[in-house]
N, C-alpha and C positions, 0 to 999 in steps of 0.2 A: 354161512348167510347171515347169520345171527352178529358177527363179527362184524361184516362188512356194513349191516346198517350202523352199529355202533360207530365206528368211524365216518361214516358218513354223515350222521348227527352232529357228532364232536367238531366235524368241522365245517356244519354249517351253524354252529352255537358260535365257534371263535370266528366265523367273517360277520355275523351280527355281531359280536360285541366289539368286534374291529372297528366296522361300520359306526356305530356307537361311540367310541372313545374318540374316532375321526372328526364326526359331525361336531362332537362335545369340545373340540379343541379350535375347530371353526368356529362354532358360538360364542365358545370364550375370547378369542381373540377379538371376534368384529361385531358382537351383540350389544355390547356395552352401545357403541356407535348410532345404534339403533334405539337408546333408552331416551325417552321423551318423559320422565318420572313416573309412569306405569308401569314399565319393565323393570323393574329392582332384581328381578331372577337373573337378570343377566349381569348384573354385578356381582348375584353370589359364586356364578359358572364362572365369572372371572379369576375369580380366588383361586380354583383348581388347575389353572391353566398349565402349570408348570406337571401337574401329576398326570394330565391326558396327553404331553406332548412325551412323557417318559413311558407313558403304555404305548404309544404309537411307535416310539421307538424300538420297544420289545415284540413288537409286531412284524415291524419290519424285519428284525433280524430271524424271527420265528420263522415268518414265510418265506424266508431266501434258501432255509433248509427243506421246506416242504413242498409247496408251493410258489417261486420265487414270482410269479407276475402278480401272485396278491399283495406280494408288498407295497403293490403301487397306490391300494388304499387309503394306506398310510401317508407314502412316502407325498402323493397330491395333496394331501390334508396340510404337511410340514409347508411344502411350498407356496401354499394358497397363503399359508400362515406367516411367511419367511419373515417380512415387514414387522409384525408384531411381537415374532418370539425374539427380537433382536431389542425389541424394549423389553425383554427380561432378562434376557442372557446374551452375555457378549463373550466370544470362542478369545477372548486375551487373556493372558496368565502371565505371574510375576510382573505387572505392570508398575514401575518403579515411578516414584513422586522427586520430585529435586526442591528441597526448603528453600533455597537460594531463590528468589524473584529474579527472573531476568528483564532489561530494559523493555518498558514498553507496557510490561503484564499488569494486567487487574486481576487480583485474588480475591474469591471470594467464599466466606464459610456461611454453611447453613446446618442449626445444629436444634433439635427441641431440648432442651437443656433440662427436661424435669425439675422444676422451681428453683433450680441453681443452688440446691443443697441445703434449701432452709430448713428444711423438716429434720434433717440429719445435723445441722450448724452445732449443738453442744458434744454430739456424740461420737463425729466423724467430723471435724474441724476441717483435717488436710485437704478434705477431698475438693472445697470449692478453691484451695491454691491450685490444686491437683489440674480442674480445671480453666484455671488462669493459664498454670504453665503449659497447657497444651495449647489453648489461641495464640499465646505470644512463640510459641515453639514456631507454627503456621504463620503467624503473622499475615493476616490477612486486612486485605485494604477496607473489605465489607464484610459485617458479619450480621447475620439474620437469624434471631433467636426467638426460639417460640417456647410456649409454654413458662414463659418467665415470670417469675413471683417475685417483687421489686416496688420501690419507690424512686419518685425522682424528686419530691417536695418535703421528706422528712429525712432528716440528718443522719437521724440517732437509729435508722431503720435497719434489719440485719443487713439486705440487699438492697445497698443504695444505688443509684445508676452513676450519679458523678463520678463515684470512688471505682467503679465498676470500669468508667468510661478512662480512666487515668491507668487501671490496671493493666488496661488491654492495648493502650495508647493510640487512642482513636480522637479525632478529634471534635466530632458531633453525635447527636440521637434523637432518634424519635421513637418512645415510648408511647405504644395505645395499648388501651383497656377499656373493658366495660366495668359502670361501677356496680352493678348487681352483682358480677362475680370477684368483688371483694377478698381478697386470701385473708386480713386480718384489719383493725384498722391502720395499720399503718402501712400493708402491702396491696399492691393489685396485682390481679392475674392477668397477664397480657401476652403481646410481641412486640420485639424490640429490633431497632436496626441500627449497626453502631458503622459510622464511617469515619474512616480518614481524610476525605476530602469534604470542601464547603456543600452543605445541604443547602441548600435556595426553596423548597417547597417542602412541606410535611402535611400529609394526608391521609385520615385514620376514615373506614369506611365499616358503620354498624346497620348494615341492612335490616329491614323489617322483613315479617316477625323475626325477632333478635333469639339464637339459639345458642348453645353450650359452645364458644368457640367459632362463632361464626364470623366475628372481626377480620379484617385486612387491613392492608397499610401502603403506603409508598411513599420515597421521595425520590428528589431529584438532586441530586450530586454534578458539580463542574469538574471536569477533570481534564486539564490543561483549557484548551477551549472546546471539549465536546459535555455535553450535558448527557447525562444516563437519568433511566427511571428504574429504580429498586425496589420492585414489590418482594413484601413478607405475607406469608396468610400461612393459617392452621385451621383445616378444614373440619368440620366436624368430628368429634371422638365418639367411637362407639360407647365406648361407655361401659366398658366389660368390667365386671366386677372380679375380684380374686375366685371368688367362686367360677365366676364362668369361664377364668383363666385355664383353670385347672381340667375343669370338663374339657376343654378344647385341646389340651395337650393328652387328657387320657379320655376319649370320647367314647360312650357307649349307651346302648336302648334297653336295658336288660329290665327294667321297673319303671314307674310311673314315677320317679322323683328325677328320670333321666330323660324321658318324655318330654318332662314341664321347661327343665333347664334346656333342653336342643330347642322347645317354641321360644322360651327369651332371649335367646342368643339369635334364633335366627328374624324374633322379631327387632332387634337391636341394629343388625345388617340393613335389614328393611328400611328404619328409620332414618339409621346413617347414610344411607343411597339417596332417599328421597331428599336430606338434607344435602347432600355434597352437588345433588343435580341442581341446586339454585343457586349456592353457594357458589359452584365455580362460571355459574352464568354470569354471577353478577361480576364476579374477577375478571372474566373475559371479556365483558361490557370495555371495564375501565382499560384493561389493556388494548384493544382495541384503539381507544381513544387518546393514545399517549401520543404524543408530539415527537417522542426520544425515542432511540432505543431502548428496548427493557430488557431487564434481570429479573426472572422469576424464583424468587426461596421458597421453601417452604416444609411442612408436612402435610401432606395430601390426606394421611387414613386410608388410603386407597391406594392400589395395584397398579402398575402398570397396563395400559388397552384397556383402564377403565374409562369410565364418562367422562370423569375430573380430570383425570391423565391428557384424554385427548382433546378434552375441550379447552382448557388452558394451555395446553403443550402446541396447538396448532398453531403451522406457520412457525414453531419455534424450534430450536436444537437443544438434547439434552444431555449434560453433560455427561452424563454416563453411558451413555449409549456413542457416545465417537471417543471418549477414551478411557472408559470404563473395564470391568475385569469378571466373566463371572457371573454371577447374580446381584452382589451387590446388595445384600441385605441390609437394611439399617435401622429397623426395629429386633430389639431384643427381646423376645418371648413370642410365644403360641406359635410359630414355626418359621424355618430356618430361612424361607423364602420372601418373607415381606420385605421388600424396596420401597418403603411409602415416601421416603424424604427426596426432595427434588431439586434439582438447578437447572433450568429452562434459561433460555437466554436469545435474544435477536439473531438471525440469520448473519449480521454482521460481523458478529465477534467469531474468531475462530477459537477454539477449546486446544489448550497447549498441554494441560494434563488436568488429571483429576485423581482425587482417590477419597475414598471410605476408611476412616480413622477407627479400627476395630479397637476402641478402648471403651471399658467396662465404665462408664461414671456417670451416664445416665441409663434409662431404657432406650433411648434411640443410639445412633451412632453417628457424629458430624460425616460431613462432605464438605470438601474442598476442590476447589477448582481455580485452574488458571486461565485467563484469555484474554486476548488481543482486539483490538475495535480496527475494524477497516472502512475508514469512510468512502471509498470505495467501493 
């Protein structure tokens, strides 16, 4: 009798756990779409979507051996979330990338360059050359860099953009920055777009109220007889300290200091999600106003299925989801699941290939995609 009661209690607990993880998966995949700036908690839940998915897969396997019909709990939730899951994970493996560009292809690179080695230019001068070599190896037609510390007006600056333009064989560039974030007397902290094609329009947006990394930019380029608008953006950083990162790698709540650290990190997430909300709304407004097909590159500082991801990517294709493979994480830190860098593009482009270049030259991995424009 006692054994029967224990078995029944365990079964009930497992079913409840299964339902909790299944509902959490649905909330993680779709909750951020309801975010109007107040429901920031959905952004936090969304960070764990992969783990909810893994628990649901575990329950499917478990129930198949115990009570097969109960596997429907997780199976239904996964089917409901199938489209958002594909934003997170692509069931392709060993995807090759052809370095040589084919005729008609437009190749775009997006990369958070982490100051382009300016902090290590004396101790590791070879690193900057390695970054140049990587860019030239893939030979992008458009290169969008975030967290670019450079100058386009001081010729003896360590990172002088006209020199960069020559080294990576580009025709023109657009460098955007906010002077309140100047790195030093010679260098600005901003974002830059390099182009092999003529730039006929350069625009920088500094939305108010200004906050860290809230600017974004776009250029209009002419390629043959076609005009495209290329956006480059870097949404609000969460501004984690080294201590925050260490704690996230090994979280615990053993003492008052751990509780304080947890509250600090949650507060930074909350602030970041609020900022991402209105920043992505500003970017989306300009995308909708574009008279030309658009290409969106940038460091979103947020994961797939977030409010920023869905808002900016609405009506556009994501290069990773079409030609990427596995998880495709682009940030080398905190978690192996963070794909926070994206290339979105107008549906008039067909994605030919995509690659995440897993070389440790920055805290982000560069992403590159080839696509072809179809007028009709």
